[in-house]
C-alpha positions as CSV (number, residue, x, y, z in Angstrom):
1,M,-12.8,-12.5,15.1
2,N,-15.5,-9.7,14.5
3,F,-15.8,-7.3,12.3
4,H,-17.5,-4.0,12.7
5,V,-18.4,-1.2,10.4
6,L,-19.7,1.8,10.4
7,T,-21.2,3.0,7.3
8,L,-24.2,4.7,6.1
9,F,-24.7,1.8,3.4
10,P,-25.0,-1.6,5.2
11,Q,-26.3,-3.1,2.8
12,M,-23.7,-2.8,1.0
13,I,-21.2,-4.1,3.3
14,T,-23.6,-7.2,3.9
15,D,-24.2,-8.1,0.7
16,G,-20.7,-7.8,-0.6
17,L,-19.4,-9.9,1.9
18,G,-21.9,-13.0,2.5
19,V,-21.3,-14.9,-0.4
20,S,-18.4,-17.1,-1.2
21,I,-14.9,-17.4,1.1
22,T,-16.5,-14.6,3.5
23,G,-19.7,-15.8,3.6
24,R,-18.8,-19.5,4.0
25,A,-16.3,-18.3,7.3
26,M,-19.3,-16.5,8.7
27,E,-22.0,-19.2,8.5
28,N,-19.5,-21.5,10.3
29,G,-18.8,-18.8,12.7
30,L,-15.2,-17.9,12.2
31,I,-15.9,-14.5,11.4
32,S,-18.6,-11.8,12.1
33,V,-19.4,-8.9,10.2
34,E,-22.1,-6.5,11.7
35,A,-23.1,-3.7,9.6
36,L,-23.8,-0.7,11.9
37,D,-26.0,2.1,10.0
38,I,-24.4,5.6,11.2
39,R,-28.0,7.6,10.3
40,E,-29.4,5.3,13.7
41,Y,-27.6,7.2,15.9
42,S,-29.2,11.0,14.3
43,T,-30.6,13.5,16.3
44,D,-32.1,15.0,13.7
45,K,-36.1,14.0,12.6
46,H,-35.0,13.5,9.0
47,R,-32.1,11.3,10.0
48,H,-29.4,13.9,8.6
49,V,-25.8,13.1,9.4
50,D,-23.7,15.8,7.2
51,D,-23.8,19.2,7.0
52,V,-22.1,21.9,5.0
53,P,-18.0,22.4,5.9
54,Y,-16.9,25.8,8.3
55,G,-15.1,28.1,6.0
56,G,-17.5,27.4,2.5
57,G,-16.0,24.9,0.4
58,A,-18.3,22.3,-2.1
59,G,-19.6,19.5,-0.5
60,M,-20.9,18.2,2.8
61,V,-19.6,16.7,5.6
62,M,-20.4,14.1,7.9
63,Q,-21.3,15.1,11.6
64,A,-18.8,14.2,14.3
65,G,-22.1,13.7,16.7
66,P,-23.6,10.4,14.9
67,V,-20.2,8.9,14.2
68,C,-19.2,8.8,18.1
69,D,-22.4,8.0,19.6
70,A,-22.4,4.4,17.0
71,Y,-18.6,4.0,18.2
72,E,-19.2,4.5,22.0
73,A,-22.5,2.3,21.7
74,L,-20.9,-0.3,19.9
75,C,-18.1,-0.4,22.6
76,S,-20.6,-0.1,25.6
77,R,-22.1,-3.5,23.9
78,L,-18.8,-5.4,23.8
79,G,-17.1,-4.0,26.7
80,K,-14.0,-2.5,25.8
81,R,-12.6,0.0,22.9
82,P,-11.6,-1.6,19.8
83,R,-9.0,-0.5,17.3
84,V,-10.8,2.2,14.5
85,I,-9.7,2.0,11.5
86,Y,-10.4,5.2,9.1
87,M,-10.4,4.5,5.2
88,T,-8.9,7.5,3.7
89,P,-6.5,8.2,0.6
90,Q,-4.4,10.3,3.4
91,G,-3.4,6.8,6.1
92,R,-1.1,4.1,5.3
93,V,-1.2,1.9,2.6
94,F,-2.8,-1.3,2.9
95,N,-0.5,-4.5,2.4
96,Q,0.0,-7.9,3.5
97,S,2.3,-7.1,6.5
98,I,-0.5,-4.7,7.9
99,A,-3.1,-7.4,7.3
100,K,-1.3,-9.7,9.3
101,E,-0.8,-7.8,12.6
102,L,-4.9,-6.8,12.6
103,A,-5.4,-10.8,11.8
104,A,-4.2,-10.6,15.7
105,E,-7.1,-8.5,17.2
106,E,-10.6,-9.7,18.4
107,D,-12.3,-7.2,17.4
108,L,-12.2,-4.3,14.4
109,V,-13.9,-1.7,13.9
110,F,-13.8,-0.4,10.0
111,L,-15.0,3.7,9.8
112,C,-16.3,4.4,6.4
113,G,-16.2,8.5,5.4
114,H,-18.4,9.4,2.4
115,Y,-19.3,13.0,0.5
116,E,-16.3,15.4,1.8
117,G,-15.0,12.9,4.3
118,I,-16.0,13.2,8.2
119,D,-15.3,16.2,11.1
120,E,-12.0,16.3,12.1
121,R,-13.2,15.9,16.1
122,A,-14.6,12.4,15.9
123,L,-11.3,11.3,14.2
124,S,-9.4,13.1,16.8
125,L,-11.4,11.4,19.1
126,I,-12.3,7.7,17.8
127,V,-9.9,6.8,14.8
128,T,-6.4,4.6,16.0
129,D,-5.7,3.6,12.5
130,N,-5.3,5.4,9.5
131,L,-5.3,3.0,6.1
132,S,-5.7,3.4,2.3
133,L,-5.8,1.5,-0.3
134,G,-3.9,3.5,-2.9
135,D,-3.4,7.0,-4.0
136,F,-7.0,7.3,-5.5
137,V,-10.3,8.7,-4.4
138,L,-13.4,6.4,-4.1
139,T,-16.6,7.9,-3.6
140,G,-16.9,6.1,0.1
141,G,-14.7,3.9,2.4
142,E,-17.1,0.8,2.1
143,L,-15.3,-0.5,-1.1
144,P,-11.1,0.0,0.9
145,A,-13.8,-2.1,4.4
146,M,-14.8,-4.9,2.6
147,V,-11.5,-5.2,0.8
148,M,-9.3,-5.3,3.9
149,I,-11.8,-7.4,5.7
150,D,-11.7,-10.2,3.1
151,C,-7.8,-9.8,3.0
152,I,-7.7,-10.1,7.1
153,S,-10.1,-12.9,7.1
154,R,-8.2,-15.0,4.6
155,L,-5.7,-14.8,8.1
156,V,-8.3,-16.6,10.7
157,P,-7.0,-20.1,11.1
158,G,-10.1,-22.1,9.3
159,V,-11.1,-20.0,7.3
160,L,-9.4,-21.3,3.9
161,N,-10.3,-24.5,3.1
162,N,-6.5,-25.0,2.3
163,E,-4.1,-23.5,5.1
164,A,-1.2,-23.7,3.3
165,S,-3.2,-21.0,0.5
166,A,-2.3,-18.0,2.9
167,E,1.2,-19.0,3.0
168,E,1.6,-19.7,-0.4
169,E,0.2,-16.9,-2.2
170,S,1.5,-13.3,-3.5
171,F,3.5,-11.5,-0.7
172,S,3.5,-14.1,1.5
173,G,7.4,-14.3,2.3
174,G,7.9,-10.8,0.4
175,L,7.3,-12.9,-3.6
176,L,4.7,-12.9,-5.7
177,E,3.1,-16.2,-5.7
178,Y,4.8,-18.3,-8.4
179,P,2.1,-19.2,-11.9
180,Q,-0.5,-21.8,-11.2
181,Y,-1.9,-24.8,-14.1
182,T,-4.7,-26.7,-14.1
183,R,-6.1,-29.7,-16.9
184,P,-6.0,-30.0,-19.7
185,P,-2.2,-30.6,-19.7
186,V,-1.8,-29.1,-23.0
187,Y,-4.3,-25.9,-24.4
188,R,-3.8,-23.9,-27.5
189,G,-0.3,-25.7,-27.9
190,L,1.0,-24.1,-24.7
191,S,1.6,-27.3,-22.5
192,V,2.1,-27.4,-18.5
193,P,5.5,-27.1,-17.0
194,E,6.8,-30.7,-17.3
195,V,8.4,-30.4,-13.7
196,L,4.9,-30.4,-12.7
197,L,3.7,-33.4,-13.8
198,T,6.3,-35.8,-12.2
199,G,5.2,-35.5,-9.1
200,H,8.5,-34.9,-7.8
201,H,7.5,-32.6,-4.6
202,K,10.8,-31.1,-3.8
203,R,11.7,-30.4,-7.7
204,I,8.0,-28.5,-7.7
205,A,8.8,-26.3,-5.1
206,D,12.2,-25.3,-6.3
207,W,10.2,-24.2,-9.4
208,R,7.7,-22.8,-8.1
209,R,10.3,-20.7,-5.8
210,R,12.5,-19.9,-8.7
211,E,9.5,-19.1,-10.6
212,S,8.1,-16.7,-7.8
213,I,11.7,-14.5,-7.8
214,K,11.6,-14.6,-11.4
215,R,7.8,-12.8,-11.4
216,T,9.0,-10.7,-8.6
217,L,11.7,-9.1,-10.4
218,E,9.6,-8.8,-13.3
219,R,6.9,-7.4,-12.0
220,R,7.7,-6.2,-8.7
221,P,11.2,-5.7,-8.1
222,D,10.9,-3.1,-5.0
223,L,10.1,-6.0,-3.2
224,L,13.0,-7.9,-3.5
225,P,15.0,-5.9,-1.1
226,E,12.6,-7.6,2.0
227,A,12.4,-10.5,0.8
228,C,13.3,-13.6,2.5
229,L,15.9,-15.6,0.1
230,S,18.5,-18.4,1.1
231,L,21.8,-17.8,-0.1
232,K,21.4,-20.1,-3.4
233,E,18.3,-18.1,-3.9
234,Q,20.1,-15.1,-3.9
235,E,22.6,-16.5,-6.3
236,F,20.0,-17.3,-9.0
237,L,18.4,-14.0,-8.7
238,E,21.6,-12.7,-9.3
239,E,22.3,-14.6,-12.4
240,L,18.8,-12.8,-13.2
241,L,19.9,-9.7,-13.4
242,T,23.1,-10.8,-15.1
243,R,21.5,-12.7,-17.8
244,E,19.0,-9.9,-18.3
245,G,20.9,-6.8,-17.7
246,A,18.3,-5.7,-15.3
247,K,19.8,-3.1,-12.7
248,A,19.6,-3.8,-9.0
249,P,16.8,-3.2,-6.8
250,Q,17.5,-0.4,-4.3
251,E,19.1,-1.8,-1.0
252,H,19.9,-4.7,-2.9
253,V,23.3,-6.4,-1.8
254,Q,25.1,-8.3,-4.1
255,L,26.3,-12.2,-2.7
256,A,29.8,-11.4,-4.0
257,E,29.8,-8.3,-2.0
258,L,29.0,-10.2,1.4
259,K,31.8,-12.4,1.4
260,K,34.0,-10.1,0.2
261,A,33.2,-8.1,3.1
262,L,33.4,-11.4,5.3
263,A,36.9,-11.9,4.4
264,D,37.8,-8.0,4.7
265,W,36.3,-8.4,7.9
266,A,38.0,-11.5,9.0
267,D,41.6,-9.3,7.9
268,A,40.3,-6.4,9.8
269,L,40.3,-8.6,13.1
270,G,44.0,-9.5,12.8
271,P,45.9,-12.3,14.5
272,K,45.5,-10.7,18.2
273,R,41.1,-10.4,17.5
274,Q,41.4,-13.4,15.4
275,G,42.2,-15.1,18.9
276,A,39.8,-13.6,20.8
277,R,36.5,-16.0,21.4
278,A,33.9,-14.1,19.6
279,G,35.6,-12.9,17.1
280,R,36.7,-16.6,16.9
281,R,33.5,-18.0,17.1
282,G,31.8,-15.4,14.6
283,L,34.0,-15.9,11.7
284,A,33.4,-19.9,12.1
285,L,30.1,-19.4,12.0
286,A,29.9,-16.7,8.8
287,K,31.6,-19.2,7.2
288,R,29.7,-22.7,7.9
289,L,26.6,-20.2,6.9
290,L,27.9,-19.0,3.3
291,K,29.4,-23.1,2.8
292,A,26.2,-24.3,3.9
293,G,24.0,-21.9,1.6
294,A,21.1,-23.2,4.3
295,C,21.1,-19.5,6.1
296,N,18.9,-16.0,5.1
297,L,20.8,-13.5,3.3
298,R,19.2,-11.1,5.1
299,D,20.2,-12.6,9.0
300,L,23.6,-13.1,8.0
301,I,24.1,-9.1,6.3
302,G,22.9,-8.5,9.8
303,F,25.3,-10.4,11.5
304,Y,28.1,-8.7,9.6
305,R,26.7,-5.5,10.3
306,V,26.7,-5.9,14.2
307,C,30.1,-7.4,13.6
308,G,31.4,-4.2,11.7
309,A,29.5,-2.3,14.2
310,R,31.3,-3.8,17.0
311,L,34.6,-3.9,15.9
312,R,34.5,0.4,14.8
313,Q,33.5,1.2,17.9
314,E,36.1,-0.8,19.2
315,D,38.4,1.2,17.2
316,Q,36.9,4.0,18.0
317,E,37.9,3.1,21.9
318,R,41.0,2.9,21.3
319,D,41.5,5.7,19.7
320,E,40.1,7.7,22.3
321,N,42.2,5.7,24.6
322,I,45.7,6.2,22.7
323,A,44.5,10.4,23.0
324,E,44.1,10.2,26.7
325,N,47.4,8.5,27.2
326,R,49.4,10.8,25.1
327,S,47.4,13.8,27.0
328,D,48.3,12.5,30.1
329,A,52.0,12.0,29.6
330,R,52.1,15.6,28.6
């Protein structure tokens, strides 16, 4: 994967990413990071790339010409126009989901602003994505660009020595990562959880999963509505909520509510609809999923909603037909 950074401070990019995991990935040819100096495309003999803002105001604004020329020179060399990501607090907040999306690209261009920003005309001509690290302002886009490149690089096959790491770490599967421990087994009276010393892979995996759910509830409950939980894990979460007297995250669906909704749905079908092939298969599937506890809760909720919407539509059509028949009779 190839990263191209348009910046006024190329050494900042190469020095920052040339070490540790990203540095080794570059050495092994798994990724490349190219820092393009926007000043090289200035037509001013003093290599100026900024000017005072029209309409007045403090600070300087980066000119459109050098920025666009730098990008177009890169496009000519590559033979294509890659996505251009502009670092701005006005953009979408970067997250793991966006990182996975961008990791599928062969080439990515990161445009780093400075001073009071970049002439809007350049942004409208070349930028495809506006991204932010959060609701705060930095002196330039270089640090956010390096953070995003580091995050995306970890998803490139071969960059991490242990491929499982990318799947198990925080935010994968919508949960924060479980606690980690290493030698010694006891430090200042604090012991490693006993289950981690058993060598029993299934018990360890279950413990880690439960700890991820607990940690997410404690630190980032806003992530739970999007988390991928089995029915057993959902029951564990609801036990935690009950035990700690915590309020369920917004959009959280209680398992008991779902079971009641499915039971109500079965009653709403009535004898005739329960005898229909679609209704019969739907009921059987719902019961199997609930009993086995092996399905994804969100899948089951979606299944119920689809069936519920279909029933409501049928009821509406029935009522419309009754109304039409009454009108014809008159």
